[in-house]
C-alpha positions as CSV (number, residue, x, y, z in Angstrom):
1,M,0.4,-0.1,-0.1
2,S,1.3,3.6,-1.5
3,Y,1.5,6.6,1.5
4,I,-1.2,8.5,0.6
5,M,0.4,12.6,0.1
6,L,-1.4,15.1,1.3
7,S,-2.7,18.6,-0.4
8,Y,-3.1,22.3,1.3
9,T,-6.5,22.1,-0.7
10,D,-7.2,18.9,1.6
11,L,-6.2,20.6,4.9
12,L,-8.1,24.2,4.1
13,L,-11.0,21.6,3.4
14,A,-11.1,19.7,6.8
15,S,-10.4,23.5,8.1
16,L,-13.2,23.4,7.4
17,L,-15.0,21.4,10.4
18,L,-13.1,24.0,13.0
19,M,-14.7,27.0,11.2
20,I,-18.1,24.9,12.5
21,N,-17.4,25.3,16.0
22,G,-16.5,29.0,16.1
23,V,-20.3,29.6,14.6
24,L,-21.5,27.3,17.5
25,S,-19.5,29.1,19.5
26,V,-20.9,32.7,18.1
27,I,-24.3,31.3,18.7
28,F,-24.8,29.2,22.1
29,S,-22.4,32.9,23.4
30,L,-19.7,30.0,24.4
31,G,-16.8,32.7,24.4
32,L,-13.5,30.8,22.0
33,L,-14.3,32.1,18.8
34,K,-10.6,34.5,19.6
35,R,-8.6,31.8,21.2
36,L,-10.2,29.0,18.8
37,V,-8.7,31.3,16.0
38,I,-5.2,31.8,18.1
39,A,-5.5,28.2,19.1
40,V,-5.8,27.3,15.8
41,T,-3.0,29.4,13.9
42,R,-0.5,29.0,16.8
43,M,-0.7,25.0,15.6
44,V,-0.6,25.4,11.8
45,V,1.9,27.8,12.2
46,Q,3.9,26.0,15.0
47,L,3.4,22.5,12.7
48,L,4.1,23.8,10.0
49,L,7.9,25.0,11.1
50,V,8.4,21.8,13.0
51,G,7.8,20.3,9.9
52,S,10.5,22.9,7.3
53,I,12.9,21.8,10.3
54,L,13.3,18.3,10.5
55,S,13.2,17.7,7.0
56,W,15.7,19.7,7.6
57,L,17.7,18.0,10.5
58,F,17.0,14.9,9.0
59,A,18.4,15.1,6.2
60,A,22.2,15.6,7.8
61,P,21.6,14.5,11.8
62,S,23.9,15.8,13.3
63,P,23.8,14.6,17.6
64,F,24.5,19.0,17.9
65,W,21.9,20.4,16.3
66,T,19.4,17.5,17.7
67,L,20.9,17.6,20.9
68,L,19.6,22.0,20.4
69,A,16.5,20.5,18.9
70,A,15.9,18.3,21.8
71,F,17.0,21.3,24.6
72,V,13.7,23.8,22.7
73,M,11.6,20.9,22.7
74,V,12.3,21.4,27.3
75,A,12.6,24.8,27.6
76,F,8.6,25.6,25.7
77,A,7.5,22.1,27.9
78,G,8.8,23.5,31.3
79,Y,7.9,27.2,30.3
80,E,4.1,24.3,30.3
81,I,4.3,23.1,33.5
82,V,4.7,26.2,34.8
83,S,1.7,28.8,33.0
84,R,-0.3,25.8,34.4
85,Q,0.3,26.5,38.6
86,D,-2.3,28.3,39.9
87,R,-0.3,29.0,43.3
88,P,3.7,28.2,42.1
89,L,6.5,27.9,44.1
90,K,8.9,30.7,43.9
91,G,12.2,31.5,42.0
92,F,14.3,29.6,40.6
93,W,11.8,26.1,41.8
94,S,8.1,27.7,40.3
95,A,10.2,26.0,36.9
96,G,13.3,24.3,37.9
97,L,11.6,21.7,40.0
98,G,8.7,20.9,37.4
99,A,11.1,21.4,33.9
100,G,14.4,19.6,36.2
101,S,12.3,15.9,36.7
102,M,10.1,16.1,33.8
103,T,13.7,17.1,31.4
104,V,15.7,13.9,33.6
105,A,12.5,11.5,33.2
106,S,12.7,12.0,29.8
107,M,16.1,11.7,29.2
108,V,16.6,9.1,30.7
109,I,13.4,6.3,29.0
110,V,14.4,8.2,25.8
111,L,18.5,7.3,26.1
112,L,17.3,4.2,27.8
113,A,14.6,2.8,24.8
114,L,17.3,4.5,21.8
115,T,20.3,2.9,23.1
116,T,18.4,-1.3,23.5
117,Q,14.9,-0.9,21.6
118,I,15.0,0.6,18.9
119,R,19.1,1.0,18.5
120,P,18.6,3.4,15.1
121,D,22.5,3.7,13.2
122,P,23.5,6.8,14.5
123,W,21.1,7.0,17.9
124,Y,21.0,10.0,18.4
125,H,19.1,10.5,14.9
126,P,16.4,12.8,14.7
127,Q,14.1,11.1,12.6
128,Y,13.4,8.5,15.8
129,M,15.1,10.8,18.7
130,I,12.5,13.8,18.4
131,P,9.7,12.3,17.7
132,I,10.3,11.0,20.7
133,L,10.5,12.7,22.9
134,G,7.7,14.9,21.8
135,M,5.3,11.8,22.5
136,I,7.2,10.9,26.3
137,L,7.4,15.0,26.9
138,G,4.3,15.6,26.3
139,N,2.7,12.7,28.5
140,T,5.2,13.1,31.8
141,M,4.5,17.1,31.0
142,T,0.7,17.0,31.7
143,G,1.3,14.6,34.9
144,V,4.3,16.8,36.1
145,S,1.1,19.9,36.2
146,L,-1.3,18.3,36.9
147,G,0.8,16.7,39.9
148,L,2.6,19.6,41.2
149,N,-0.9,22.1,40.8
150,T,-2.1,18.9,43.1
151,L,-0.4,19.4,45.9
152,T,-0.3,23.4,46.1
153,N,-3.0,23.4,45.5
154,A,-4.1,21.0,47.7
155,V,-1.4,22.4,50.8
156,R,-2.7,26.0,50.9
157,R,-5.4,24.4,51.5
158,E,-5.3,21.8,53.8
159,A,-2.3,23.7,56.1
160,G,-4.7,23.9,58.9
161,A,-4.2,20.4,59.6
162,I,-1.2,19.5,58.1
163,E,0.2,21.9,61.0
164,A,-2.0,20.5,63.7
165,G,-0.7,16.9,62.5
166,L,3.2,18.3,62.7
167,I,2.0,20.3,66.1
168,L,1.1,16.8,67.3
169,G,4.8,15.1,66.5
170,M,4.3,14.2,63.4
171,S,7.2,14.3,60.2
172,R,6.7,16.4,57.6
173,H,6.7,13.4,55.5
174,K,3.5,12.2,57.2
175,A,1.9,14.8,58.0
176,M,1.5,16.1,54.5
177,Q,0.7,11.8,53.6
178,G,-2.4,12.5,52.5
179,V,-2.6,15.4,49.6
180,I,1.4,13.1,48.4
181,R,-0.6,10.2,47.8
182,Q,-3.2,12.8,45.6
183,S,-1.1,14.8,43.8
184,L,0.9,11.4,42.6
185,R,-2.5,10.8,42.4
186,N,-4.3,12.7,39.6
187,G,-1.1,12.9,37.9
188,L,-0.6,9.7,36.9
189,M,-4.7,9.2,36.6
190,P,-4.6,10.9,32.4
191,L,-1.6,7.9,31.8
192,I,-3.5,5.0,32.9
193,N,-7.6,6.7,31.5
194,A,-6.0,7.1,28.0
195,M,-4.4,3.7,28.1
196,S,-7.1,1.3,30.1
197,V,-9.3,3.2,26.8
198,M,-6.6,2.2,23.8
199,G,-7.5,0.1,21.2
200,L,-11.2,-0.5,21.9
201,V,-11.6,3.3,21.8
202,S,-9.3,5.1,20.2
203,L,-6.2,3.6,17.9
204,P,-3.3,6.1,19.5
205,G,-1.4,8.0,17.0
206,M,1.6,7.0,16.6
207,M,-0.3,3.3,15.4
208,T,-2.4,5.5,13.3
209,G,0.3,6.9,11.2
210,Q,1.8,4.0,10.5
211,I,-0.7,2.1,10.1
212,L,-2.0,5.6,7.1
213,A,1.6,4.7,6.0
214,G,1.4,1.2,4.9
215,A,2.6,-0.7,8.0
216,A,1.7,-4.0,9.3
217,P,-1.0,-3.7,11.6
218,Q,1.3,-6.0,14.0
219,E,4.0,-3.9,13.8
220,A,2.5,-0.2,14.5
221,V,0.7,-2.5,17.2
222,K,4.3,-3.3,18.7
223,Y,6.0,0.2,18.3
224,Q,3.0,1.6,20.2
225,I,2.9,-0.5,22.5
226,L,6.5,0.0,23.4
227,I,5.5,4.2,23.0
228,M,2.8,3.7,26.2
229,F,5.8,1.3,29.0
230,L,8.6,4.5,27.4
231,I,5.6,7.1,28.2
232,S,4.5,5.6,31.9
233,G,7.3,5.0,32.8
234,A,9.0,8.5,32.0
235,T,5.6,9.7,33.2
236,G,5.9,7.2,36.9
237,F,9.6,9.4,37.3
238,G,8.4,12.7,36.5
239,V,6.3,12.1,39.3
240,I,7.2,11.1,41.8
241,I,10.6,13.4,41.4
242,S,8.4,17.3,41.2
243,V,5.8,15.9,44.2
244,L,8.3,14.6,46.1
245,G,11.2,17.7,45.5
246,A,8.3,20.4,45.8
247,S,6.5,18.2,49.8
248,L,9.5,18.8,50.8
249,R,10.4,23.1,49.2
250,L,7.2,23.6,50.6
251,S,8.8,22.2,54.5
252,D,12.0,22.4,56.7
253,N,14.2,20.8,58.0
254,R,12.2,21.8,61.0
255,H,9.5,20.0,60.0
256,R,7.1,23.1,59.6
257,L,5.3,24.0,56.7
258,R,6.5,26.8,54.4
259,L,4.1,28.2,52.5
260,D,5.8,31.3,52.0
261,R,7.8,29.3,49.3
262,L,4.1,30.1,47.7
263,A,2.9,32.7,44.9
264,S,-0.1,34.2,46.2
265,G,-1.9,33.5,42.8
266,N,-0.7,33.4,39.2
267,G,3.3,33.4,39.4
268,K,3.3,36.1,41.2
């Protein structure tokens, strides 16, 4: 089966479906038309730009340019994590903890996959490294941002109960155990929900793309399973590192709650 090429006319025709969403927003006074237009414009521009950059990277594989592209992806993902926090940590910790945990977890898993399972030649070939890193980063970013946002909001909300536990002699780990558990659960739940319906309800993007490109369904399935294992590992590591790190930052060695290390809201 040959690969079917899409023209820009095909894309323009499909974009009419988004116009329907815009009309519905106006009819029902949803106030989403401006946000929809901005989101669609950003998506199209970003994807066209990425497509051009990847074509250039694939033509002449270089470890420097591949790692630079990975760094840019990580930087944008780190910014998104901070922007999704209602009450981020103050100072460097606002971006450092979320981006750092996501970066460590994602890069370790990606390097593990490239050197032990996929084994491209060379191992840093952008055709493999960049798409895999993108899929892992996107999911890890979501898990880390949800975990951190849940923790900071829960600590603020449950400050009285946590401090009462500390006064009664609990360690900071014990007093914050409930909010830590809730944060870890919320960070991992989207991934668990996605995996539970994968195959029967939804066909994931990578598998669908390979099938459309002419790959055998069984091969596409194996690659998708591998990717989901990698994503689950990176997300789990990232959420655990970020949530536990934030819980330590919001307390001190004298087992006191440190709400002064939280921004008042919206990073201010």
